[in-house]
C-alpha positions as CSV (number, residue, x, y, z in Angstrom):
1,X,-6.8,-56.3,80.1
2,X,-8.2,-55.9,83.5
3,X,-10.8,-58.4,83.2
4,X,-9.7,-61.5,82.9
5,X,-10.8,-62.8,79.1
6,X,-9.8,-65.6,77.2
7,X,-8.8,-66.7,73.7
8,X,-9.7,-70.2,72.1
9,X,-6.2,-70.9,70.7
10,X,-2.9,-70.9,68.7
11,X,-1.9,-73.4,65.8
12,X,1.2,-73.8,64.3
13,X,2.1,-76.3,61.5
14,X,5.7,-77.2,60.0
15,X,5.9,-79.4,56.7
16,X,10.1,-79.9,56.5
17,X,10.4,-80.5,52.8
18,X,14.0,-81.9,52.9
19,X,15.1,-85.4,54.5
20,X,15.8,-85.2,57.8
21,X,19.5,-86.1,57.2
22,X,19.4,-82.6,55.3
23,X,18.3,-80.6,58.5
24,X,21.2,-83.0,60.7
25,X,24.2,-81.5,58.0
26,X,22.9,-78.1,58.1
27,X,21.6,-77.6,61.4
28,X,23.4,-80.2,63.5
29,X,20.2,-82.0,64.1
30,X,17.4,-84.1,62.9
31,X,15.4,-82.5,65.7
32,X,15.2,-78.9,63.8
33,X,11.7,-79.3,63.3
34,X,10.8,-80.4,67.1
35,X,13.2,-77.4,68.2
36,X,11.2,-75.1,65.8
37,X,7.7,-76.1,67.2
38,X,8.7,-75.8,70.8
39,X,9.5,-72.1,69.9
40,X,6.8,-71.5,67.6
41,X,4.3,-72.6,70.6
42,X,6.1,-70.8,73.2
43,X,5.9,-67.5,71.0
44,X,2.1,-68.0,70.6
45,X,1.6,-68.7,74.8
46,X,-0.6,-65.1,74.6
47,X,-3.3,-67.0,73.1
48,X,-3.4,-70.4,75.4
49,X,-2.2,-71.1,78.9
50,X,-4.7,-74.0,80.0
51,X,-3.5,-76.8,77.8
52,X,-0.9,-77.9,74.9
53,X,-0.8,-80.3,72.6
54,X,1.7,-81.6,70.1
55,X,1.7,-84.4,67.0
56,X,4.3,-85.6,64.4
57,X,4.0,-87.6,61.5
58,X,6.9,-89.5,60.2
59,X,6.9,-89.8,56.2
60,X,7.6,-93.4,54.2
61,X,7.9,-95.5,57.4
62,X,7.4,-99.3,56.8
63,X,4.8,-101.2,57.9
64,X,4.6,-102.1,61.6
65,X,7.0,-98.7,62.5
66,X,5.0,-96.0,64.3
67,X,4.7,-92.9,62.4
68,X,2.6,-90.8,64.8
69,X,2.9,-89.7,67.6
70,X,1.2,-87.4,70.1
71,X,1.4,-86.0,73.7
72,X,-0.7,-83.6,75.3
73,X,-0.8,-81.6,78.5
74,X,-2.8,-79.6,81.1
75,X,0.0,-78.9,83.4
76,X,0.5,-75.2,84.8
77,X,3.6,-75.1,82.1
78,X,1.9,-77.2,79.3
79,X,4.1,-76.4,76.6
80,X,7.3,-76.8,78.7
81,X,5.9,-79.5,80.3
82,X,5.2,-81.2,77.0
83,X,8.8,-80.5,75.7
84,X,10.6,-81.6,78.7
85,X,8.4,-85.3,78.1
86,X,9.8,-85.2,74.3
87,X,13.3,-84.7,75.6
88,X,13.2,-86.9,78.4
89,X,12.1,-89.7,76.3
90,X,14.8,-89.2,73.5
91,X,17.5,-88.7,76.4
92,X,16.7,-92.3,77.3
93,X,16.2,-93.5,73.9
94,X,20.1,-92.4,73.2
95,X,21.0,-93.5,76.4
96,X,19.7,-97.0,75.9
97,X,21.4,-96.6,72.4
98,X,24.4,-95.0,71.7
99,X,24.2,-95.8,68.0
100,X,21.1,-93.5,67.2
101,X,23.4,-90.7,67.9
102,X,24.7,-90.2,64.7
103,X,22.0,-92.3,62.4
104,X,19.4,-90.2,61.5
105,X,17.7,-93.1,59.9
106,X,17.9,-95.2,63.3
107,X,16.6,-92.0,64.8
108,X,13.7,-91.8,62.5
109,X,12.8,-95.5,63.0
110,X,12.4,-95.5,66.5
111,X,12.9,-92.3,68.1
112,X,8.8,-90.7,68.8
113,X,8.4,-87.2,67.9
114,X,10.8,-87.2,65.2
115,X,9.2,-86.2,62.0
116,X,8.5,-84.0,58.9
117,X,4.9,-83.1,59.4
118,X,4.3,-81.3,62.7
119,X,1.5,-79.7,64.6
120,X,1.2,-77.7,67.9
121,X,-1.7,-76.4,69.8
122,X,-2.2,-73.8,72.7
123,X,-5.4,-73.7,74.0
124,X,-7.8,-71.7,76.5
125,X,-10.4,-73.5,78.0
126,X,-13.5,-71.2,77.3
127,X,-15.9,-73.8,78.8
128,X,-16.5,-77.1,79.8
129,X,-14.1,-79.2,81.7
130,X,-10.4,-78.8,81.3
131,X,-9.6,-82.2,80.9
132,X,-6.4,-83.4,78.7
133,X,-9.1,-84.8,76.6
134,X,-10.5,-81.6,75.9
135,X,-7.0,-80.7,74.5
136,X,-6.3,-80.4,70.9
137,X,-4.9,-81.8,68.7
138,X,-7.6,-84.8,68.3
139,X,-6.8,-88.3,66.6
140,X,-8.9,-90.1,64.2
141,X,-7.3,-93.4,64.2
142,X,-7.2,-96.0,61.3
143,X,-5.3,-99.1,60.4
144,X,-5.5,-97.5,56.6
145,X,-2.7,-94.9,57.0
146,X,-4.4,-92.4,54.5
147,X,-7.4,-92.6,56.9
148,X,-5.8,-91.4,59.9
149,X,-6.6,-87.7,60.7
150,X,-5.1,-85.1,63.4
151,X,-6.6,-82.4,63.6
152,X,-6.2,-78.8,65.8
153,X,-7.8,-75.7,65.6
154,X,-8.3,-72.2,66.3
155,X,-12.3,-71.9,66.0
156,X,-15.6,-72.3,67.5
157,X,-19.2,-72.8,65.6
158,X,-22.3,-71.4,66.2
159,X,-24.4,-74.5,64.8
160,X,-23.1,-77.2,66.6
161,X,-26.4,-78.7,66.6
162,X,-26.8,-79.1,63.2
163,X,-23.7,-79.9,62.2
164,X,-24.1,-82.9,65.0
165,X,-27.6,-84.1,63.8
166,X,-25.9,-84.2,59.9
167,X,-23.5,-86.5,61.3
168,X,-26.4,-88.7,62.6
169,X,-28.4,-88.5,59.6
170,X,-24.8,-90.1,58.1
171,X,-25.2,-92.8,59.9
172,X,-22.3,-92.1,62.6
173,X,-22.7,-92.4,66.0
174,X,-20.4,-89.5,67.3
175,X,-18.9,-90.3,71.1
176,X,-19.1,-86.1,72.2
177,X,-21.4,-83.2,71.5
178,X,-18.4,-80.7,70.5
179,X,-17.9,-79.0,67.9
180,X,-14.0,-80.5,67.6
181,X,-15.4,-84.0,67.6
182,X,-18.0,-82.9,65.0
183,X,-15.7,-81.1,62.5
184,X,-13.6,-84.1,62.8
185,X,-15.6,-86.8,62.1
186,X,-17.2,-84.8,59.5
187,X,-13.6,-84.3,57.6
188,X,-13.3,-87.9,58.5
189,X,-16.2,-88.9,56.9
190,X,-15.4,-87.2,53.7
191,X,-11.9,-88.7,54.0
192,X,-13.1,-92.2,54.0
193,X,-15.3,-91.6,51.0
194,X,-13.0,-90.0,48.9
195,X,-10.3,-93.2,49.8
196,X,-13.1,-95.9,49.3
197,X,-14.2,-94.2,45.5
198,X,-10.0,-93.9,44.7
199,X,-10.0,-97.5,45.5
200,X,-12.6,-98.8,43.6
201,X,-10.9,-96.9,40.6
202,X,-7.9,-98.5,41.0
203,X,-9.1,-102.2,41.7
204,X,-10.5,-101.4,38.1
205,X,-7.6,-100.5,37.0
206,X,-6.1,-103.9,38.0
207,X,-4.2,-102.7,41.3
208,X,-4.5,-104.9,44.4
209,X,-4.9,-103.3,48.1
210,X,-1.1,-103.0,48.7
211,X,-0.3,-101.9,45.3
212,X,-3.4,-99.2,45.6
213,X,-1.9,-97.3,48.9
214,X,0.4,-95.2,47.8
215,X,-1.8,-94.3,44.7
216,X,-4.1,-93.2,46.8
217,X,-2.6,-90.7,48.8
218,X,-1.4,-89.5,45.2
219,X,-4.6,-89.1,44.0
220,X,-6.3,-87.8,47.2
221,X,-8.0,-84.3,46.6
222,X,-7.9,-82.2,50.2
223,X,-9.5,-79.6,48.6
224,X,-12.3,-81.7,47.5
225,X,-13.1,-83.1,50.9
226,X,-12.6,-79.9,52.5
227,X,-15.4,-78.4,50.4
228,X,-17.6,-81.2,51.2
229,X,-17.3,-81.2,54.8
230,X,-17.3,-77.0,55.3
231,X,-20.4,-76.8,53.1
232,X,-22.6,-75.8,56.4
233,X,-20.0,-74.9,59.0
234,X,-21.1,-71.3,60.6
235,X,-18.2,-69.7,63.0
236,X,-14.9,-68.5,62.9
237,X,-12.2,-70.7,62.4
238,X,-8.4,-71.9,61.5
239,X,-8.5,-75.1,61.1
240,X,-5.1,-77.2,60.8
241,X,-5.3,-81.0,59.7
242,X,-2.5,-83.9,59.1
243,X,-3.5,-86.8,56.8
244,X,-1.6,-90.0,58.2
245,X,0.2,-90.6,55.0
246,X,1.6,-86.9,55.1
247,X,-0.6,-84.5,53.5
248,X,-1.7,-81.5,55.7
249,X,-3.9,-78.5,55.3
250,X,-4.9,-75.6,57.1
251,X,-8.4,-74.1,56.4
252,X,-9.5,-70.1,57.4
253,X,-13.2,-69.4,57.5
254,X,-15.0,-67.0,54.9
255,X,-15.0,-63.9,56.6
256,X,-11.4,-64.3,57.6
257,X,-12.7,-64.2,61.3
258,X,-9.8,-66.0,62.9
259,X,-6.2,-65.5,61.5
260,X,-3.8,-67.6,59.8
261,X,-0.5,-66.9,57.9
262,X,1.8,-68.9,56.3
263,X,5.8,-69.1,54.8
264,X,7.5,-71.1,52.3
265,X,10.8,-71.7,51.1
266,X,12.9,-74.8,50.2
267,X,13.1,-76.2,53.2
268,X,10.2,-75.7,55.2
269,X,6.1,-74.6,54.9
270,X,5.0,-73.2,58.2
271,X,1.7,-71.6,59.5
272,X,0.7,-70.2,62.2
273,X,-1.9,-67.7,64.3
274,X,0.2,-65.0,64.2
275,X,2.5,-63.5,61.8
276,X,5.7,-62.5,64.4
277,X,5.8,-66.0,65.2
278,X,7.1,-66.9,61.9
279,X,9.4,-64.1,61.6
280,X,11.1,-64.8,65.1
281,X,11.1,-68.5,65.1
282,X,12.5,-68.5,61.3
283,X,14.1,-65.2,61.2
284,X,12.2,-63.6,58.0
285,X,11.0,-60.6,56.9
286,X,7.4,-59.0,57.3
287,X,6.9,-59.3,53.9
288,X,7.9,-62.6,53.2
289,X,4.9,-63.7,55.7
290,X,1.6,-64.1,53.9
291,X,-1.7,-64.1,55.3
292,X,-3.9,-66.7,54.5
293,X,-7.0,-65.5,52.4
294,X,-10.5,-65.9,53.8
295,X,-12.2,-69.4,52.5
296,X,-8.8,-70.8,51.5
297,X,-6.9,-73.6,52.3
298,X,-2.8,-73.7,52.4
299,X,-2.4,-77.8,51.3
300,X,0.6,-79.9,51.5
301,X,1.0,-82.6,49.7
302,X,3.1,-85.4,50.8
303,X,4.9,-85.1,47.7
304,X,5.9,-81.3,49.2
305,X,3.7,-79.7,46.6
306,X,2.2,-76.6,48.1
307,X,-1.0,-75.2,46.8
308,X,-3.5,-72.7,47.4
309,X,-7.2,-73.6,47.1
310,X,-10.6,-71.6,47.5
311,X,-12.4,-74.0,49.6
312,X,-15.5,-71.5,50.7
313,X,-16.7,-68.5,48.9
314,X,-15.3,-65.3,50.7
315,X,-17.8,-63.1,52.6
316,X,-17.1,-59.6,53.9
317,X,-14.2,-59.5,55.5
318,X,-14.6,-59.3,59.2
319,X,-11.4,-60.4,61.0
320,X,-11.5,-60.0,64.6
321,X,-10.7,-56.2,65.7
322,X,-10.0,-58.1,69.2
323,X,-6.9,-59.9,68.0
324,X,-5.8,-56.5,67.2
325,X,-6.6,-54.8,70.5
326,X,-5.6,-57.2,72.7
327,X,-5.0,-60.9,71.8
328,X,-2.2,-61.0,69.3
329,X,1.2,-60.2,69.9
330,X,1.6,-56.3,69.7
331,X,5.5,-57.3,68.5
332,X,3.5,-57.6,64.8
333,X,4.5,-54.4,62.8
334,X,0.8,-53.8,61.8
335,X,-0.8,-54.5,65.2
336,X,1.7,-52.2,66.8
337,X,1.3,-49.4,64.8
338,X,-2.5,-49.9,65.1
339,X,-2.5,-50.2,68.9
340,X,-0.7,-46.4,68.9
341,X,-3.4,-45.2,66.3
342,X,-6.1,-46.7,69.1
343,X,-4.6,-44.1,71.8
344,X,-3.8,-41.2,69.6
345,X,-7.8,-41.4,68.4
346,X,-8.8,-41.4,72.1
347,X,-7.0,-38.0,73.1
348,X,-9.6,-35.3,72.0
349,X,-11.9,-36.6,74.5
350,X,-9.6,-37.1,77.6
351,X,-8.7,-33.1,76.8
352,X,-12.3,-32.6,77.2
353,X,-12.5,-34.7,80.5
354,X,-9.9,-33.0,81.4
355,X,-10.4,-29.3,80.5
356,X,-7.5,-29.2,78.9
357,X,-5.5,-29.0,82.0
358,X,-2.7,-31.5,81.2
359,X,-0.4,-29.4,83.6
360,X,-2.4,-31.2,86.6
361,X,-2.9,-34.5,85.0
362,X,-1.3,-37.3,85.2
363,X,-1.1,-39.9,82.7
364,X,-0.5,-43.6,82.6
365,X,-2.0,-47.5,81.9
366,X,-3.1,-50.7,83.6
367,X,-0.5,-53.5,82.4
368,X,0.3,-54.6,80.4
369,X,-1.3,-54.9,77.0
370,X,-2.5,-51.3,77.1
371,X,1.1,-49.7,77.2
372,X,1.3,-49.8,73.4
373,X,-2.2,-47.9,73.0
374,X,-0.8,-45.5,75.8
375,X,2.0,-44.5,74.1
376,X,0.0,-43.3,71.1
377,X,-2.2,-41.6,73.4
378,X,1.3,-39.5,75.0
379,X,2.5,-38.8,71.5
380,X,-0.5,-36.7,70.5
381,X,-0.4,-35.2,73.9
382,X,2.6,-34.0,73.4
383,X,2.1,-33.2,69.8
384,X,-0.8,-30.6,70.6
385,X,1.6,-29.4,73.7
386,X,4.0,-28.4,71.3
387,X,1.6,-26.4,69.1
388,X,0.6,-24.9,72.4
389,X,4.2,-23.8,73.4
390,X,4.9,-22.9,69.9
391,X,1.6,-20.4,69.8
392,X,2.7,-19.3,73.1
393,X,6.2,-18.4,71.7
394,X,5.2,-16.9,68.2
395,X,1.9,-15.0,69.6
396,X,3.5,-12.2,69.2
397,X,1.9,-9.6,71.0
398,X,4.8,-8.9,73.5
399,X,8.3,-9.6,74.0
400,X,8.8,-12.7,76.1
401,X,12.2,-12.9,78.0
402,X,14.4,-16.1,78.1
403,X,13.2,-17.4,81.6
404,X,9.6,-16.9,80.3
405,X,10.8,-19.3,77.5
406,X,12.2,-21.5,79.3
407,X,9.1,-21.5,81.6
408,X,6.6,-22.3,77.9
409,X,9.5,-25.0,77.0
410,X,9.4,-26.7,80.2
411,X,6.1,-28.3,80.5
412,X,5.7,-31.7,79.7
413,X,3.2,-34.6,79.8
414,X,3.2,-36.0,83.3
415,X,3.8,-39.8,82.6
416,X,4.1,-42.0,85.8
417,X,3.7,-46.0,86.2
418,X,0.5,-45.9,88.5
419,X,-0.9,-49.1,88.7
420,X,1.5,-52.6,89.3
421,X,0.0,-55.6,89.3
422,X,1.0,-58.0,92.1
423,X,1.5,-61.6,90.2
424,X,2.0,-63.4,93.6
425,X,-1.2,-62.9,95.1
426,X,-4.3,-65.5,95.1
427,X,-7.5,-64.8,95.8
428,X,-7.7,-68.3,97.5
429,X,-10.3,-68.0,100.1
430,X,-13.7,-68.2,98.4
431,X,-16.2,-66.5,100.8
432,X,-17.4,-63.5,99.1
433,X,-17.0,-60.3,101.8
434,X,-12.9,-61.7,102.7
435,X,-12.4,-62.6,98.8
436,X,-13.2,-59.2,98.0
437,X,-11.1,-57.4,100.4
438,X,-8.6,-59.8,98.7
439,X,-9.3,-58.9,95.5
440,X,-9.1,-54.9,96.3
441,X,-5.2,-55.4,96.7
442,X,-4.3,-57.2,93.4
443,X,-3.1,-54.0,92.0
444,X,-0.7,-52.0,94.0
445,X,-0.1,-48.2,93.1
446,X,2.8,-45.9,93.5
447,X,2.1,-43.1,96.1
448,X,3.4,-39.6,95.9
449,X,3.1,-38.7,92.5
450,X,-0.4,-37.8,92.5
451,X,-0.5,-33.9,94.0
452,X,-3.9,-32.4,95.4
453,X,-6.3,-31.4,92.6
454,X,-4.5,-33.5,90.1
455,X,-6.5,-35.5,87.6
456,X,-5.6,-39.3,86.9
457,X,-6.1,-40.8,83.3
458,X,-5.8,-44.3,83.1
459,X,-5.8,-46.5,79.8
460,X,-6.8,-50.0,79.8
461,X,-7.4,-51.8,76.3
462,X,-10.7,-52.8,77.0
463,X,-13.6,-53.0,79.6
464,X,-15.6,-56.5,79.5
465,X,-17.3,-56.9,83.0
466,X,-15.6,-54.1,84.9
467,X,-15.2,-56.6,88.0
468,X,-11.3,-55.8,88.5
469,X,-11.8,-51.9,87.9
470,X,-15.2,-52.1,90.6
471,X,-13.5,-54.5,92.9
472,X,-9.6,-53.3,92.9
473,X,-8.4,-50.5,90.5
474,X,-10.8,-47.8,91.0
475,X,-10.6,-48.6,95.3
476,X,-7.0,-48.6,94.5
477,X,-6.2,-45.3,92.4
478,X,-8.7,-43.4,94.7
479,X,-6.2,-43.9,97.7
480,X,-4.0,-41.6,95.3
481,X,-6.8,-38.8,96.1
482,X,-6.7,-37.6,92.3
483,X,-9.4,-34.9,92.1
484,X,-10.7,-36.8,89.3
485,X,-9.9,-40.7,87.7
486,X,-10.5,-40.9,83.9
487,X,-10.3,-44.5,82.7
488,X,-10.4,-44.8,79.2
489,X,-10.5,-47.8,77.2
490,X,-9.6,-48.3,74.0
491,X,-11.7,-50.2,72.4
492,X,-15.6,-49.4,72.2
493,X,-18.2,-50.4,74.8
494,X,-18.4,-54.4,74.7
495,X,-22.5,-54.8,74.1
496,X,-22.9,-58.1,72.7
497,X,-21.6,-61.8,73.1
498,X,-18.6,-63.2,71.1
499,X,-19.9,-66.8,69.9
500,X,-16.7,-67.5,67.4
501,X,-14.0,-68.4,70.2
502,X,-13.6,-65.3,72.7
503,X,-14.8,-66.4,76.2
504,X,-18.2,-63.5,76.6
505,X,-21.1,-66.0,76.1
506,X,-23.2,-64.0,78.3
507,X,-25.2,-60.8,78.0
508,X,-25.7,-60.2,81.8
509,X,-22.0,-60.3,82.6
510,X,-20.9,-57.6,80.2
511,X,-21.1,-54.3,82.0
512,X,-22.5,-51.8,79.1
513,X,-25.6,-54.1,78.8
514,X,-26.2,-53.9,82.7
515,X,-25.9,-50.5,82.3
516,X,-28.4,-50.2,79.1
517,X,-30.8,-52.1,81.7
518,X,-30.2,-49.2,84.3
519,X,-30.9,-46.7,81.9
520,X,-34.1,-48.4,81.2
521,X,-35.3,-48.8,84.5
522,X,-34.4,-44.7,85.3
523,X,-36.0,-43.7,82.0
524,X,-39.3,-45.8,82.4
525,X,-38.8,-48.0,79.5
526,X,-37.7,-50.9,80.8
527,X,-41.2,-52.5,78.6
528,X,-38.5,-52.8,76.1
529,X,-37.0,-55.5,77.9
530,X,-39.8,-57.9,77.3
531,X,-40.7,-56.3,73.8
532,X,-37.3,-57.7,73.0
533,X,-37.9,-61.2,74.9
534,X,-41.3,-62.1,72.5
535,X,-39.6,-60.7,69.2
536,X,-36.3,-63.5,70.3
537,X,-38.9,-65.9,70.9
538,X,-40.7,-65.8,67.7
539,X,-37.6,-65.9,65.7
540,X,-36.6,-69.5,67.5
541,X,-37.7,-71.6,65.1
542,X,-36.9,-69.5,62.0
543,X,-33.6,-70.0,59.5
544,X,-30.8,-68.3,60.2
545,X,-30.6,-66.7,57.9
546,X,-33.9,-65.0,58.1
547,X,-33.2,-64.0,62.4
548,X,-32.5,-60.4,63.0
549,X,-30.5,-59.2,66.1
550,X,-33.2,-57.8,68.3
551,X,-31.1,-56.9,71.0
552,X,-29.6,-53.9,69.7
553,X,-33.1,-52.2,70.7
554,X,-31.7,-52.7,74.4
555,X,-28.9,-49.7,73.4
556,X,-31.1,-47.8,70.9
557,X,-32.7,-45.3,73.4
558,X,-29.4,-43.7,74.4
559,X,-26.2,-42.0,73.3
560,X,-22.6,-43.9,73.6
561,X,-22.3,-41.3,76.1
562,X,-25.2,-41.8,78.4
563,X,-24.2,-45.4,78.5
564,X,-20.5,-44.5,79.3
565,X,-21.6,-42.5,82.4
566,X,-23.7,-45.2,83.5
567,X,-20.8,-47.9,84.0
568,X,-19.0,-45.3,85.6
569,X,-22.1,-44.7,88.0
570,X,-22.1,-48.8,88.2
571,X,-18.4,-49.3,89.1
572,X,-18.1,-46.3,91.6
573,X,-19.4,-47.5,94.7
574,X,-20.0,-44.8,97.7
575,X,-16.2,-45.6,99.0
576,X,-14.6,-43.5,96.0
577,X,-14.2,-40.2,97.0
578,X,-12.7,-38.9,93.3
579,X,-15.0,-38.5,90.4
580,X,-15.3,-41.1,88.2
581,X,-15.5,-40.6,84.1
582,X,-15.0,-43.7,81.7
583,X,-14.1,-42.9,78.1
584,X,-14.9,-45.8,75.7
585,X,-12.9,-45.4,72.1
586,X,-16.1,-45.0,69.4
587,X,-16.5,-47.7,66.6
588,X,-15.3,-45.3,63.9
589,X,-12.3,-44.6,65.4
590,X,-11.7,-48.2,66.2
591,X,-12.1,-48.7,62.0
592,X,-9.6,-45.9,61.4
593,X,-7.1,-47.6,63.5
594,X,-7.9,-51.1,62.4
595,X,-9.0,-50.4,58.5
596,X,-8.4,-53.9,57.4
597,X,-9.9,-55.8,60.9
598,X,-13.5,-54.4,60.7
599,X,-15.1,-57.5,62.8
600,X,-16.6,-55.4,65.4
601,X,-19.7,-57.4,66.5
602,X,-19.1,-57.4,70.3
603,X,-19.4,-53.1,69.8
604,X,-22.0,-53.2,67.1
605,X,-24.1,-56.2,67.4
606,X,-23.5,-56.8,63.4
607,X,-22.1,-60.5,63.3
608,X,-20.3,-61.9,59.8
609,X,-22.7,-65.0,59.8
610,X,-26.0,-66.2,59.9
611,X,-25.5,-67.6,63.1
612,X,-24.3,-64.7,65.5
613,X,-27.8,-63.0,65.6
614,X,-29.1,-66.8,66.2
615,X,-26.6,-67.1,69.2
616,X,-27.2,-63.2,70.5
617,X,-31.1,-63.8,70.6
618,X,-30.4,-67.1,72.3
619,X,-28.4,-65.0,75.0
620,X,-30.9,-62.7,75.6
621,X,-33.6,-65.5,76.0
622,X,-31.1,-67.2,78.7
623,X,-30.6,-63.8,80.3
624,X,-34.7,-63.1,80.4
625,X,-35.2,-66.7,81.6
626,X,-32.3,-66.8,84.0
627,X,-30.9,-69.7,82.7
628,X,-27.0,-69.8,82.8
629,X,-26.2,-72.2,80.1
630,X,-24.3,-70.7,77.1
631,X,-25.7,-69.4,73.8
632,X,-23.7,-71.7,71.5
């Protein structure tokens, strides 16, 4: 993606089902779980580079022995920083106590981070300060083992205000107004309540407090706690939690907006945000890794028993299509084919844009996530070219010489590496005119491959704000002097903000929205803006389930092509000499390419939860009033 766009988080949970001695004997180290967690977090580095955190729990420790460890970092390489610190601590312990090296029991007792239950998290800071206090996992501490709660998640809630108020009604005094703290305290409240009720029953049965403690852990019903806590949540989430005595859970939202996958055998239970992470780290097959169903939780008890429980009634499945287009690792077998299909489906529009003149057209992509879609586009181009060659040879109208056949067969789709990002370049000057000049040189181009009268087709996975296209890429491509530059987006026009974890909070930053406003001015229909504002204001006091997305009316007067052409106009200033055409994927083709992941609210405005319409209307009100606050 040429525009910088951030994603919320990635999660990883590992539950070792055997004693640590087992892993020492089989794999040569009792730190098997820690090593695997490092790999899982690194393999999800694409999901978060602003911060990382790790926590572990030791099972069956004696009173007075530390059983919870946590470490977080916001260093430039946070994952490496975390595990460098862990490794240093381990080495120091072994150096000071050589007797630990072959005694797993001593390692578990004295060395932090080793444990049977591990939680990892990688984070992008989509808003707010990127301080270490904002990095997951979060810890809710208590002297009662089963009231300790460690949480991390890939999520964003649309109704934080309501959830915060609920905590106050419960008599709590939350320390922060964030969805992370609010969610953890909500679960923590019902955890405390469940523990109290179980203890009360055990007391009636004649058990004292010390005797009751292990029995509370056995009788605790995690699914019931989650059902009570998640009742009013509105958002997209994959929520991971560890309870101090050793229970663990991952809960996925009812619409399946955020992803979660799991794998289980007799040694380990693993949950992660991405399937290929589990496949690679544990060397298992595609079909061995299961997707966690929307509205369900995978729960592992301290005993090692694993169950899948329905926590919330599933909604219509609207898993995030942006995961497929951009965020998830392209090594996933399904995602790889879907991205190729996205490129393939764009080819008819591309051919129209270059008048089917493939002989005088060079095809390329903007590094690096668009590469797979590029492959799909080129495969379709070559298939069409082969059809054309066959028709020419078999035309039957005249005999063709060997030289003519050779000439027909020699035609190839022209593929070149055109744009190369200079990763070393940093736009460190903040003064606008100087900074713009630097931004224009973020990409280098390959000279000498574009001939006079050539078209240049370049594919990107999505165009959000268009800033990099306008200030850098188009200017650089124009230096090659193509007759026409065709920029192709494998995603449709992004028209609406996201409120479930992707950094697209403001309408006015979206180039499609800017284009629609310009078209309203051009067609003398700008009064629609004020009409929409009034309708949004009228809904501010309504219950979310009655709120409609009136922002759709901004786009309604225009075709997709009109908006695309206006976007091309906005991104091409007078310095661009080449003709510029921008082509976007259609929503219908997006659904053909990703048939099981139909979450498309950023393109269509059809939000999967009731809070989405409130957020988009609030974003429009903020735009109209010049308010720079986020809509959620």
